[in-house]
Backbone and ligand atoms as CSV (ligand in chain L), in Angstrom:
chain,resi,resn,atom,element,x,y,z
A,1,UNK,N,N,17.523,-12.602,11.468
A,1,UNK,CA,C,16.137,-12.397,11.104
A,1,UNK,C,C,16.050,-11.339,10.039
A,2,UNK,N,N,15.473,-11.495,8.902
A,2,UNK,CA,C,15.290,-10.418,7.904
A,2,UNK,C,C,14.404,-9.264,8.446
A,3,UNK,N,N,14.874,-8.065,8.070
A,3,UNK,CA,C,14.167,-6.935,8.707
A,3,UNK,C,C,13.434,-6.110,7.562
A,4,UNK,N,N,12.171,-5.853,7.896
A,4,UNK,CA,C,11.235,-5.178,6.998
A,4,UNK,C,C,10.998,-3.772,7.794
A,5,UNK,N,N,11.223,-2.662,6.938
A,5,UNK,CA,C,11.070,-1.426,7.584
A,5,UNK,C,C,9.829,-0.772,6.928
A,6,UNK,N,N,8.898,-0.197,7.789
A,6,UNK,CA,C,7.812,0.511,7.386
A,6,UNK,C,C,8.061,1.981,7.349
A,7,UNK,N,N,8.013,2.616,6.199
A,7,UNK,CA,C,8.377,4.052,6.122
A,7,UNK,C,C,7.230,4.793,5.374
A,8,UNK,N,N,7.169,6.051,5.461
A,8,UNK,CA,C,6.220,6.979,4.915
A,8,UNK,C,C,6.053,8.169,5.783
A,9,UNK,N,N,5.366,9.165,5.169
A,9,UNK,CA,C,5.175,10.517,5.830
A,9,UNK,C,C,4.191,10.246,7.031
A,10,UNK,N,N,4.056,11.227,7.868
A,10,UNK,CA,C,3.092,11.014,9.095
A,10,UNK,C,C,1.729,10.866,8.586
A,11,UNK,N,N,0.972,10.120,9.416
A,11,UNK,CA,C,-0.474,9.951,9.308
A,11,UNK,C,C,-0.979,9.024,8.176
A,12,UNK,N,N,-0.047,8.490,7.434
A,12,UNK,CA,C,-0.524,7.577,6.358
A,12,UNK,C,C,-0.960,6.117,7.031
A,13,UNK,N,N,-0.655,5.878,8.251
A,13,UNK,CA,C,-1.108,4.706,8.938
A,13,UNK,C,C,0.070,3.645,9.200
A,14,UNK,N,N,1.230,4.131,9.338
A,14,UNK,CA,C,2.427,3.172,9.498
A,14,UNK,C,C,2.182,2.447,10.810
A,15,UNK,N,N,1.847,3.224,11.822
A,15,UNK,CA,C,1.874,2.569,13.230
A,15,UNK,C,C,0.641,1.571,13.205
A,16,UNK,N,N,-0.492,2.016,12.598
A,16,UNK,CA,C,-1.673,1.049,12.482
A,16,UNK,C,C,-1.286,-0.220,11.726
A,17,UNK,N,N,-0.577,-0.112,10.652
A,17,UNK,CA,C,-0.198,-1.234,9.905
A,17,UNK,C,C,0.815,-2.100,10.694
A,18,UNK,N,N,1.732,-1.357,11.276
A,18,UNK,CA,C,2.649,-2.255,12.148
A,18,UNK,C,C,1.886,-3.107,13.171
A,19,UNK,N,N,0.992,-2.478,13.886
A,19,UNK,CA,C,0.166,-3.298,14.825
A,19,UNK,C,C,-0.591,-4.417,14.179
A,20,UNK,N,N,-1.153,-4.065,13.035
A,20,UNK,CA,C,-1.906,-5.166,12.269
A,20,UNK,C,C,-0.980,-6.294,11.788
A,21,UNK,N,N,0.279,-5.931,11.384
A,21,UNK,CA,C,1.057,-7.011,10.838
A,21,UNK,C,C,1.538,-7.848,12.036
A,22,UNK,N,N,1.906,-7.167,13.135
A,22,UNK,CA,C,2.458,-7.834,14.295
A,22,UNK,C,C,1.280,-8.653,14.977
A,23,UNK,N,N,0.035,-8.190,14.794
A,23,UNK,CA,C,-1.116,-8.893,15.229
A,23,UNK,C,C,-1.414,-8.535,16.721
A,24,UNK,N,N,-1.080,-7.296,17.078
A,24,UNK,CA,C,-1.230,-6.930,18.430
A,24,UNK,C,C,-2.669,-6.295,18.535
A,25,UNK,N,N,-3.529,-6.895,19.234
A,25,UNK,CA,C,-4.972,-6.296,19.249
A,25,UNK,C,C,-4.972,-4.919,19.955
A,26,UNK,N,N,-4.196,-4.846,21.021
A,26,UNK,CA,C,-4.148,-3.690,21.806
A,26,UNK,C,C,-3.586,-2.418,21.003
A,27,UNK,N,N,-4.411,-1.618,20.680
A,27,UNK,CA,C,-3.961,-0.446,19.787
A,27,UNK,C,C,-3.025,0.473,20.591
A,28,UNK,N,N,-1.893,0.729,19.920
A,28,UNK,CA,C,-0.950,1.649,20.559
A,28,UNK,C,C,-0.772,2.936,19.727
A,29,UNK,N,N,-1.710,3.023,18.853
A,29,UNK,CA,C,-1.743,4.248,18.095
A,29,UNK,C,C,-2.422,5.345,18.877
A,30,UNK,N,N,-1.813,6.498,18.897
A,30,UNK,CA,C,-2.446,7.606,19.668
A,30,UNK,C,C,-2.724,8.723,18.757
A,31,UNK,N,N,-4.069,9.147,18.837
A,31,UNK,CA,C,-4.357,10.186,18.006
A,31,UNK,C,C,-3.821,11.615,18.213
A,32,UNK,N,N,-3.247,11.759,19.533
A,32,UNK,CA,C,-2.736,13.066,19.893
A,32,UNK,C,C,-1.416,13.172,19.098
A,33,UNK,N,N,-1.168,14.472,18.590
A,33,UNK,CA,C,0.017,14.739,17.930
A,33,UNK,C,C,1.139,14.767,18.793
A,34,UNK,N,N,2.179,14.303,18.242
A,34,UNK,CA,C,3.600,14.383,18.971
A,34,UNK,C,C,3.697,13.421,20.136
A,35,UNK,N,N,2.895,12.351,20.179
A,35,UNK,CA,C,2.943,11.367,21.218
A,35,UNK,C,C,4.076,10.405,20.748
A,36,UNK,N,N,4.947,10.083,21.685
A,36,UNK,CA,C,6.122,9.166,21.318
A,36,UNK,C,C,5.641,7.803,21.748
A,37,UNK,N,N,5.748,6.823,20.734
A,37,UNK,CA,C,5.375,5.332,21.049
A,37,UNK,C,C,6.716,4.671,21.222
A,38,UNK,N,N,6.787,3.692,22.113
A,38,UNK,CA,C,8.082,3.029,22.379
A,38,UNK,C,C,8.150,1.697,21.716
A,39,UNK,N,N,7.052,1.095,21.218
A,39,UNK,CA,C,7.233,-0.210,20.741
A,39,UNK,C,C,7.296,-0.126,19.092
A,40,UNK,N,N,8.451,0.021,18.629
A,40,UNK,CA,C,8.573,0.266,17.263
A,40,UNK,C,C,9.200,-1.037,16.467
A,41,UNK,N,N,9.622,-1.915,17.253
A,41,UNK,CA,C,10.140,-3.110,16.617
A,41,UNK,C,C,9.612,-4.390,17.212
A,42,UNK,N,N,9.155,-5.354,16.329
A,42,UNK,CA,C,8.775,-6.621,16.782
A,42,UNK,C,C,8.879,-7.637,15.769
A,43,UNK,N,N,8.823,-8.921,16.177
A,43,UNK,CA,C,8.876,-10.004,14.983
A,43,UNK,C,C,7.581,-10.639,15.028
A,44,UNK,N,N,7.425,-11.227,13.731
A,44,UNK,CA,C,6.259,-12.170,13.525
A,44,UNK,C,C,6.684,-13.246,12.759
A,45,UNK,N,N,5.846,-14.236,12.787
A,45,UNK,CA,C,6.032,-15.480,11.895
A,45,UNK,C,C,4.903,-15.635,11.025
A,46,UNK,N,N,5.277,-15.897,9.810
A,46,UNK,CA,C,4.188,-16.106,8.686
A,46,UNK,C,C,4.665,-17.229,7.787
A,47,UNK,N,N,3.835,-18.128,7.554
A,47,UNK,CA,C,4.237,-19.334,6.742
A,47,UNK,C,C,5.634,-19.969,7.124
A,48,UNK,N,N,5.907,-19.940,8.456
A,48,UNK,CA,C,7.160,-20.572,8.835
A,48,UNK,C,C,8.392,-19.716,8.695
A,49,UNK,N,N,8.211,-18.370,8.273
A,49,UNK,CA,C,9.217,-17.443,8.096
A,49,UNK,C,C,9.239,-16.440,9.149
A,50,UNK,N,N,10.302,-16.203,9.950
A,50,UNK,CA,C,10.338,-15.158,10.948
A,50,UNK,C,C,10.788,-13.994,10.332
A,51,UNK,N,N,10.228,-12.799,10.579
A,51,UNK,CA,C,10.670,-11.591,10.070
A,51,UNK,C,C,10.517,-10.528,11.254
A,52,UNK,N,N,11.523,-9.512,11.162
A,52,UNK,CA,C,11.403,-8.367,12.047
A,52,UNK,C,C,10.764,-7.295,11.336
A,53,UNK,N,N,9.852,-6.533,11.971
A,53,UNK,CA,C,9.311,-5.397,11.396
A,53,UNK,C,C,9.622,-4.222,12.264
A,54,UNK,N,N,9.997,-3.092,11.605
A,54,UNK,CA,C,10.252,-1.722,12.347
A,54,UNK,C,C,9.345,-0.803,11.817
A,55,UNK,N,N,8.750,0.035,12.640
A,55,UNK,CA,C,7.925,1.157,12.346
A,55,UNK,C,C,8.774,2.488,12.440
A,56,UNK,N,N,9.302,2.942,11.384
A,56,UNK,CA,C,10.128,4.062,11.413
A,56,UNK,C,C,9.411,5.340,11.967
A,57,UNK,N,N,8.131,5.408,11.703
A,57,UNK,CA,C,7.324,6.496,12.143
A,57,UNK,C,C,7.316,6.669,13.766
A,58,UNK,N,N,7.510,5.615,14.317
A,58,UNK,CA,C,7.507,5.484,15.819
A,58,UNK,C,C,8.589,6.461,16.446
A,59,UNK,N,N,9.623,6.712,15.648
A,59,UNK,CA,C,10.756,7.668,16.038
A,59,UNK,C,C,10.469,9.066,15.751
A,60,UNK,N,N,9.462,9.314,15.071
A,60,UNK,CA,C,9.191,10.691,14.555
A,60,UNK,C,C,8.150,11.535,15.334
A,61,UNK,N,N,8.359,12.651,15.580
A,61,UNK,CA,C,7.328,13.544,16.122
A,61,UNK,C,C,6.264,13.723,14.973
A,62,UNK,N,N,4.899,13.661,15.361
A,62,UNK,CA,C,3.916,13.891,14.413
A,62,UNK,C,C,3.868,15.243,13.696
A,63,UNK,N,N,4.150,16.267,14.544
A,63,UNK,CA,C,4.133,17.640,14.058
A,63,UNK,C,C,5.515,18.160,14.488
A,64,UNK,N,N,6.190,18.769,13.606
A,64,UNK,CA,C,7.436,19.287,13.880
A,64,UNK,C,C,7.847,20.306,12.648
A,65,UNK,N,N,8.552,21.377,12.812
A,65,UNK,CA,C,8.747,22.214,11.763
A,65,UNK,C,C,9.747,21.635,10.622
A,66,UNK,N,N,10.520,20.519,11.077
A,66,UNK,CA,C,11.384,20.034,10.135
A,66,UNK,C,C,11.025,18.544,9.770
A,67,UNK,N,N,9.728,18.306,9.855
A,67,UNK,CA,C,9.226,17.028,9.754
A,67,UNK,C,C,9.722,16.301,8.399
A,68,UNK,N,N,9.656,17.045,7.310
A,68,UNK,CA,C,10.045,16.507,6.062
A,68,UNK,C,C,11.393,15.885,6.059
A,69,UNK,N,N,12.320,16.689,6.779
A,69,UNK,CA,C,13.711,16.253,6.807
A,69,UNK,C,C,13.841,15.044,7.735
A,70,UNK,N,N,13.084,14.950,8.800
A,70,UNK,CA,C,13.140,13.919,9.700
A,70,UNK,C,C,12.660,12.583,9.060
A,71,UNK,N,N,11.563,12.812,8.277
A,71,UNK,CA,C,11.105,11.584,7.583
A,71,UNK,C,C,12.084,11.072,6.532
A,72,UNK,N,N,12.560,12.022,5.761
A,72,UNK,CA,C,13.620,11.645,4.811
A,72,UNK,C,C,14.861,11.025,5.467
A,73,UNK,N,N,15.199,11.431,6.597
A,73,UNK,CA,C,16.393,10.873,7.204
A,73,UNK,C,C,16.035,9.334,7.719
A,74,UNK,N,N,14.854,9.166,8.209
A,74,UNK,CA,C,14.268,7.909,8.676
A,74,UNK,C,C,14.249,6.925,7.495
A,75,UNK,N,N,13.920,7.422,6.289
A,75,UNK,CA,C,13.895,6.647,5.120
A,75,UNK,C,C,15.381,6.203,4.715
A,76,UNK,N,N,16.096,7.138,4.893
A,76,UNK,CA,C,17.659,6.779,4.459
A,76,UNK,C,C,18.256,5.790,5.355
A,77,UNK,N,N,17.896,5.838,6.676
A,77,UNK,CA,C,18.421,4.871,7.648
A,77,UNK,C,C,17.770,3.398,7.239
A,78,UNK,N,N,16.449,3.482,7.011
A,78,UNK,CA,C,15.688,2.244,6.722
A,78,UNK,C,C,16.333,1.591,5.413
A,79,UNK,N,N,16.744,2.416,4.474
A,79,UNK,CA,C,17.229,1.939,3.191
A,79,UNK,C,C,18.634,1.182,3.573
A,80,UNK,N,N,19.407,1.757,4.425
A,80,UNK,CA,C,20.593,1.194,4.828
A,80,UNK,C,C,20.448,-0.193,5.612
A,81,UNK,N,N,19.523,-0.183,6.448
A,81,UNK,CA,C,19.436,-1.309,7.494
A,81,UNK,C,C,18.454,-2.354,7.099
A,82,UNK,N,N,17.387,-2.148,6.316
A,82,UNK,CA,C,16.340,-3.073,6.171
A,82,UNK,C,C,16.604,-3.947,4.914
A,83,UNK,N,N,16.062,-5.078,4.909
A,83,UNK,CA,C,16.131,-6.026,3.745
A,83,UNK,C,C,15.076,-5.734,2.718
A,84,UNK,N,N,13.985,-5.144,3.329
A,84,UNK,CA,C,12.774,-4.823,2.475
A,84,UNK,C,C,12.154,-3.715,2.984
A,85,UNK,N,N,11.632,-2.697,2.241
A,85,UNK,CA,C,10.984,-1.484,2.698
A,85,UNK,C,C,9.538,-1.629,2.266
A,86,UNK,N,N,8.609,-1.309,3.215
A,86,UNK,CA,C,7.183,-1.009,3.029
A,86,UNK,C,C,6.991,0.389,2.901
A,87,UNK,N,N,6.816,0.898,1.691
A,87,UNK,CA,C,6.583,2.365,1.585
A,87,UNK,C,C,5.114,2.616,1.638
A,88,UNK,N,N,4.607,3.251,2.648
A,88,UNK,CA,C,3.107,3.418,2.851
A,88,UNK,C,C,2.674,4.767,2.398
A,89,UNK,N,N,1.574,4.714,1.523
A,89,UNK,CA,C,0.982,5.995,1.168
A,89,UNK,C,C,-0.513,5.851,1.438
A,90,UNK,N,N,-1.268,6.868,1.204
A,90,UNK,CA,C,-2.554,7.048,1.827
A,90,UNK,C,C,-3.670,7.278,0.567
A,91,UNK,N,N,-4.520,6.305,0.487
A,91,UNK,CA,C,-5.409,6.378,-0.612
A,91,UNK,C,C,-6.323,7.605,-0.518
A,92,UNK,N,N,-6.539,8.034,0.706
A,92,UNK,CA,C,-7.540,9.074,1.029
A,92,UNK,C,C,-6.918,10.555,0.611
A,93,UNK,N,N,-5.636,10.620,0.777
A,93,UNK,CA,C,-5.042,11.959,0.469
A,93,UNK,C,C,-4.513,12.041,-1.043
A,94,UNK,N,N,-4.234,10.719,-1.562
A,94,UNK,CA,C,-3.512,10.743,-2.869
A,94,UNK,C,C,-2.040,10.960,-2.756
A,95,UNK,N,N,-1.334,11.256,-3.760
A,95,UNK,CA,C,0.054,11.476,-3.758
A,95,UNK,C,C,0.348,12.917,-3.309
A,96,UNK,N,N,1.328,13.021,-2.391
A,96,UNK,CA,C,1.806,14.451,-1.951
A,96,UNK,C,C,3.110,14.637,-2.383
A,97,UNK,N,N,3.655,15.880,-2.205
A,97,UNK,CA,C,5.045,16.317,-2.547
A,97,UNK,C,C,5.986,15.392,-1.681
A,98,UNK,N,N,5.726,15.143,-0.415
A,98,UNK,CA,C,6.688,14.282,0.370
A,98,UNK,C,C,6.676,12.870,-0.189
A,99,UNK,N,N,5.525,12.383,-0.519
A,99,UNK,CA,C,5.545,11.080,-1.068
A,99,UNK,C,C,6.412,10.930,-2.341
A,100,UNK,N,N,6.303,11.915,-3.104
A,100,UNK,CA,C,7.192,11.977,-4.389
A,100,UNK,C,C,8.679,12.025,-3.992
A,101,UNK,N,N,8.937,12.823,-3.022
A,101,UNK,CA,C,10.287,12.956,-2.559
A,101,UNK,C,C,10.886,11.612,-1.997
A,102,UNK,N,N,10.035,10.970,-1.214
A,102,UNK,CA,C,10.447,9.755,-0.661
A,102,UNK,C,C,10.690,8.666,-1.712
A,103,UNK,N,N,9.656,8.611,-2.693
A,103,UNK,CA,C,9.556,7.755,-3.745
A,103,UNK,C,C,10.905,7.889,-4.506
A,104,UNK,N,N,11.419,9.030,-4.778
A,104,UNK,CA,C,12.691,9.217,-5.594
A,104,UNK,C,C,13.955,8.785,-4.753
A,105,UNK,N,N,13.983,8.920,-3.431
A,105,UNK,CA,C,14.998,8.348,-2.635
A,105,UNK,C,C,15.049,6.787,-2.735
A,106,UNK,N,N,13.811,6.173,-2.663
A,106,UNK,CA,C,13.767,4.765,-2.618
A,106,UNK,C,C,14.152,4.169,-4.065
A,107,UNK,N,N,13.765,4.930,-5.035
A,107,UNK,CA,C,14.005,4.472,-6.556
A,107,UNK,C,C,15.492,4.497,-6.695
A,108,UNK,N,N,16.176,5.531,-6.158
A,108,UNK,CA,C,17.584,5.660,-6.374
A,108,UNK,C,C,18.406,4.611,-5.526
A,109,UNK,N,N,17.863,4.234,-4.398
A,109,UNK,CA,C,18.483,3.292,-3.503
A,109,UNK,C,C,18.584,1.832,-4.103
A,110,UNK,N,N,17.656,1.546,-5.009
A,110,UNK,CA,C,17.668,0.146,-5.528
A,110,UNK,C,C,17.293,-0.909,-4.511
A,111,UNK,N,N,16.777,-0.369,-3.301
A,111,UNK,CA,C,16.382,-1.306,-2.218
A,111,UNK,C,C,14.998,-1.889,-2.593
A,112,UNK,N,N,14.790,-3.111,-2.430
A,112,UNK,CA,C,13.526,-3.667,-2.841
A,112,UNK,C,C,12.471,-3.043,-1.975
A,113,UNK,N,N,11.447,-2.487,-2.697
A,113,UNK,CA,C,10.479,-1.707,-2.051
A,113,UNK,C,C,9.038,-2.314,-2.464
A,114,UNK,N,N,8.136,-2.396,-1.439
A,114,UNK,CA,C,6.692,-2.637,-1.792
A,114,UNK,C,C,5.888,-1.390,-1.494
A,115,UNK,N,N,5.145,-0.926,-2.497
A,115,UNK,CA,C,4.371,0.323,-2.421
A,115,UNK,C,C,2.930,-0.100,-1.785
A,116,UNK,N,N,2.797,0.354,-0.642
A,116,UNK,CA,C,1.504,-0.136,0.115
A,116,UNK,C,C,0.629,1.060,0.096
A,117,UNK,N,N,-0.550,0.974,-0.469
A,117,UNK,CA,C,-1.641,2.008,-0.404
A,117,UNK,C,C,-2.614,1.692,0.822
A,118,UNK,N,N,-2.483,2.428,1.775
A,118,UNK,CA,C,-3.343,2.125,2.943
A,118,UNK,C,C,-4.659,2.871,2.880
A,119,UNK,N,N,-5.436,2.602,3.688
A,119,UNK,CA,C,-6.801,3.231,3.915
A,119,UNK,C,C,-7.837,2.900,2.823
A,120,UNK,N,N,-7.622,1.760,2.110
A,120,UNK,CA,C,-8.416,1.329,1.151
A,120,UNK,C,C,-9.522,0.497,1.894
A,121,UNK,N,N,-10.520,1.126,2.676
A,121,UNK,CA,C,-11.315,0.403,3.557
A,121,UNK,C,C,-12.460,-0.171,2.818
A,122,UNK,N,N,-12.830,0.345,1.744
A,122,UNK,CA,C,-14.069,-0.105,1.001
A,122,UNK,C,C,-13.920,0.111,-0.478
A,123,UNK,N,N,-14.805,-0.460,-1.250
A,123,UNK,CA,C,-14.712,-0.471,-2.781
A,123,UNK,C,C,-14.483,0.853,-3.266
A,124,UNK,N,N,-15.275,1.876,-2.720
A,124,UNK,CA,C,-15.159,3.187,-3.280
A,124,UNK,C,C,-13.598,3.747,-3.303
A,125,UNK,N,N,-12.778,3.267,-2.407
A,125,UNK,CA,C,-11.454,3.801,-2.478
A,125,UNK,C,C,-10.490,2.997,-3.385
A,126,UNK,N,N,-11.052,1.855,-4.038
A,126,UNK,CA,C,-10.282,1.158,-4.977
A,126,UNK,C,C,-9.873,2.060,-6.105
A,127,UNK,N,N,-10.734,3.046,-6.514
A,127,UNK,CA,C,-10.438,3.886,-7.599
A,127,UNK,C,C,-9.365,4.646,-7.500
A,128,UNK,N,N,-8.816,4.893,-6.169
A,128,UNK,CA,C,-7.707,5.783,-6.031
A,128,UNK,C,C,-6.335,5.001,-6.138
A,129,UNK,N,N,-6.520,3.642,-6.243
A,129,UNK,CA,C,-5.225,2.899,-6.278
A,129,UNK,C,C,-4.267,3.248,-7.411
A,130,UNK,N,N,-4.881,3.216,-8.650
A,130,UNK,CA,C,-4.263,3.402,-9.905
A,130,UNK,C,C,-3.215,4.599,-9.900
A,131,UNK,N,N,-3.589,5.695,-9.284
A,131,UNK,CA,C,-2.738,6.893,-9.342
A,131,UNK,C,C,-1.374,6.698,-8.838
A,132,UNK,N,N,-1.169,5.721,-7.859
A,132,UNK,CA,C,0.072,5.505,-7.310
A,132,UNK,C,C,1.084,4.911,-8.168
A,133,UNK,N,N,0.686,4.280,-9.299
A,133,UNK,CA,C,1.629,3.906,-10.318
A,133,UNK,C,C,2.645,5.012,-10.659
A,134,UNK,N,N,2.175,6.226,-10.668
A,134,UNK,CA,C,3.002,7.350,-11.010
A,134,UNK,C,C,4.171,7.558,-10.195
A,135,UNK,N,N,4.254,6.835,-8.868
A,135,UNK,CA,C,5.400,6.958,-8.163
A,135,UNK,C,C,6.611,6.268,-8.630
A,136,UNK,N,N,6.395,5.292,-9.712
A,136,UNK,CA,C,7.388,4.639,-10.351
A,136,UNK,C,C,7.897,3.489,-9.449
A,137,UNK,N,N,7.225,3.036,-8.477
A,137,UNK,CA,C,7.707,1.917,-7.603
A,137,UNK,C,C,6.921,0.580,-7.827
A,138,UNK,N,N,6.281,0.482,-8.997
A,138,UNK,CA,C,5.665,-0.785,-9.348
A,138,UNK,C,C,4.271,-0.749,-8.881
A,139,UNK,N,N,3.719,-1.981,-8.772
A,139,UNK,CA,C,2.246,-2.116,-8.539
A,139,UNK,C,C,1.884,-1.766,-7.194
A,140,UNK,N,N,0.879,-0.834,-7.039
A,140,UNK,CA,C,0.512,-0.426,-5.630
A,140,UNK,C,C,-0.287,-1.597,-5.087
A,141,UNK,N,N,0.006,-1.905,-3.783
A,141,UNK,CA,C,-0.673,-2.905,-3.071
A,141,UNK,C,C,-1.661,-2.414,-2.000
A,142,UNK,N,N,-2.980,-2.561,-2.325
A,142,UNK,CA,C,-3.980,-1.888,-1.427
A,142,UNK,C,C,-4.072,-2.719,-0.081
A,143,UNK,N,N,-4.290,-1.937,1.001
A,143,UNK,CA,C,-4.611,-2.603,2.315
A,143,UNK,C,C,-5.436,-1.577,3.072
A,144,UNK,N,N,-6.093,-2.156,4.044
A,144,UNK,CA,C,-6.701,-1.312,4.979
A,144,UNK,C,C,-6.169,-1.768,6.413
A,145,UNK,N,N,-5.305,-0.975,7.015
A,145,UNK,CA,C,-4.695,-1.312,8.228
A,145,UNK,C,C,-5.709,-1.354,9.355
A,146,UNK,N,N,-6.641,-0.477,9.208
A,146,UNK,CA,C,-7.754,-0.469,10.300
A,146,UNK,C,C,-8.602,-1.721,10.326
A,147,UNK,N,N,-9.107,-2.101,9.079
A,147,UNK,CA,C,-9.970,-3.163,9.056
A,147,UNK,C,C,-9.260,-4.663,8.951
A,148,UNK,N,N,-7.964,-4.473,8.541
A,148,UNK,CA,C,-7.170,-5.705,8.354
A,148,UNK,C,C,-7.455,-6.262,6.989
A,149,UNK,N,N,-8.203,-5.707,6.080
A,149,UNK,CA,C,-8.511,-6.071,4.722
A,149,UNK,C,C,-7.173,-6.364,3.969
A,150,UNK,N,N,-7.010,-7.427,3.440
A,150,UNK,CA,C,-5.717,-7.859,2.588
A,150,UNK,C,C,-4.408,-7.738,3.319
A,151,UNK,N,N,-4.389,-7.688,4.587
A,151,UNK,CA,C,-3.068,-7.679,5.393
A,151,UNK,C,C,-2.380,-9.106,5.207
A,152,UNK,N,N,-3.272,-10.108,5.093
A,152,UNK,CA,C,-2.688,-11.436,4.789
A,152,UNK,C,C,-2.094,-11.488,3.457
A,153,UNK,N,N,-2.618,-10.874,2.344
A,153,UNK,CA,C,-2.032,-10.904,1.042
A,153,UNK,C,C,-0.718,-10.042,1.111
A,154,UNK,N,N,-0.662,-8.993,1.948
A,154,UNK,CA,C,0.609,-8.231,2.032
A,154,UNK,C,C,1.725,-9.099,2.707
A,155,UNK,N,N,1.308,-9.841,3.803
A,155,UNK,CA,C,2.304,-10.754,4.375
A,155,UNK,C,C,2.740,-11.750,3.469
A,156,UNK,N,N,1.941,-12.324,2.667
A,156,UNK,CA,C,2.363,-13.303,1.507
A,156,UNK,C,C,3.489,-12.656,0.649
A,157,UNK,N,N,3.142,-11.381,0.243
A,157,UNK,CA,C,4.122,-10.701,-0.682
A,157,UNK,C,C,5.350,-10.448,0.068
A,158,UNK,N,N,5.334,-9.996,1.252
A,158,UNK,CA,C,6.531,-9.769,2.154
A,158,UNK,C,C,7.401,-10.982,2.178
A,159,UNK,N,N,6.785,-12.115,2.351
A,159,UNK,CA,C,7.502,-13.381,2.525
A,159,UNK,C,C,8.204,-13.717,1.263
A,160,UNK,N,N,7.415,-13.564,0.145
A,160,UNK,CA,C,7.839,-13.893,-1.148
A,160,UNK,C,C,9.255,-13.126,-1.460
A,161,UNK,N,N,9.203,-11.871,-1.111
A,161,UNK,CA,C,10.258,-10.885,-1.455
A,161,UNK,C,C,11.473,-11.207,-0.476
A,162,UNK,N,N,11.155,-11.512,0.738
A,162,UNK,CA,C,12.229,-11.778,1.742
A,162,UNK,C,C,12.940,-12.980,1.330
A,163,UNK,N,N,12.241,-13.969,0.857
A,163,UNK,CA,C,12.803,-15.243,0.368
A,163,UNK,C,C,13.665,-15.045,-0.893
A,164,UNK,N,N,13.274,-14.050,-1.593
A,164,UNK,CA,C,14.062,-13.792,-2.855
A,164,UNK,C,C,15.344,-12.980,-2.689
A,165,UNK,N,N,15.545,-12.374,-1.494
A,165,UNK,CA,C,16.835,-11.555,-1.152
A,165,UNK,C,C,17.687,-12.401,-0.475
A,166,UNK,N,N,18.949,-12.315,-0.747
A,166,UNK,CA,C,19.954,-13.118,-0.137
A,166,UNK,C,C,20.062,-12.906,1.351
A,167,UNK,N,N,20.198,-13.970,2.118
A,167,UNK,CA,C,20.356,-13.879,3.531
A,167,UNK,C,C,21.518,-12.982,3.953
A,168,UNK,N,N,21.343,-12.259,5.066
A,168,UNK,CA,C,22.342,-11.433,5.555
A,168,UNK,C,C,22.734,-11.840,6.988
A,169,UNK,N,N,23.924,-11.440,7.434
A,169,UNK,CA,C,24.354,-11.645,8.821
A,169,UNK,C,C,23.702,-10.631,9.719
A,170,UNK,N,N,22.864,-11.074,10.611
A,170,UNK,CA,C,22.248,-9.965,11.431
A,170,UNK,C,C,22.495,-10.193,12.960
L,1,LIG,P1,P,1.469,7.113,11.160
L,1,LIG,O1,O,1.765,8.511,11.556
L,1,LIG,O2,O,1.864,6.892,9.730
L,1,LIG,O3,O,2.100,6.025,12.089
L,1,LIG,O4,O,-0.002,6.934,11.102
L,1,LIG,P2,P,-1.038,6.204,12.279
L,1,LIG,O5,O,-0.943,4.646,12.325
L,1,LIG,O6,O,-0.806,6.946,13.561
L,1,LIG,O7,O,-2.477,6.617,11.723
L,1,LIG,C1,C,-2.822,7.962,11.329
L,1,LIG,C2,C,-4.270,8.037,11.276
L,1,LIG,O8,O,-4.882,7.200,10.284
L,1,LIG,C3,C,-4.973,7.499,12.541
L,1,LIG,O9,O,-6.153,8.395,12.830
L,1,LIG,C4,C,-5.446,6.179,12.040
L,1,LIG,O10,O,-6.581,5.715,12.900
L,1,LIG,C5,C,-5.768,6.316,10.734
L,1,LIG,N1,N,-5.682,5.009,9.773
L,1,LIG,C6,C,-4.646,4.275,9.856
L,1,LIG,N2,N,-4.897,3.184,9.037
L,1,LIG,C7,C,-6.102,3.379,8.441
L,1,LIG,C8,C,-7.001,2.825,7.571
L,1,LIG,O11,O,-6.655,1.646,7.150
L,1,LIG,N3,N,-8.189,3.396,7.226
L,1,LIG,C9,C,-8.557,4.582,7.810
L,1,LIG,N4,N,-9.740,4.976,7.303
L,1,LIG,N5,N,-7.767,5.243,8.646
L,1,LIG,C10,C,-6.557,4.588,9.049
């Protein structure tokens, strides 16, 4: 099963997006900082294609003095293990230093990456999408994990890219 890894700094909405993609209605996102979530991997089927999705943020503490290092390490593991990376950024905060740091790791890795701009909940946030071109990872893909807006479009793109990468023994 091809593996898609959701990466990004804390609070961009990785876990919410994971739940949205997997289609689990029961929210397992916890607003409390530092809460460990145990369901970080699941599979879904879309247009006849099965894919595995991993939420790397599920392994991270939300607040920690070395959070940047921990996030960076998760991204490096994801780059090694996944067939496709979903790099999640936040329309409401814009680009941060950690985003830039992670983007450069992903660029250097040559791993196929989709740049997902989360929290585009309504039209007013559409104006924030363009700035993410500056990360150099191609066209920003807007979604709203909370409302589910355009999550189907994202799944279409994921399948398109998964089918374009050679199959691996897993
Ligand atoms: P993670 O740390 O990257 O896994 O982020 P979470 O999924 O825990 O989400 C962090 C916060 O952002 C939570 O308060 C979520 O409710 C909120 N959030 C996630 N997705 C969206 C979205 O699409 N729109 C808005 N407005 N908030 C969101």
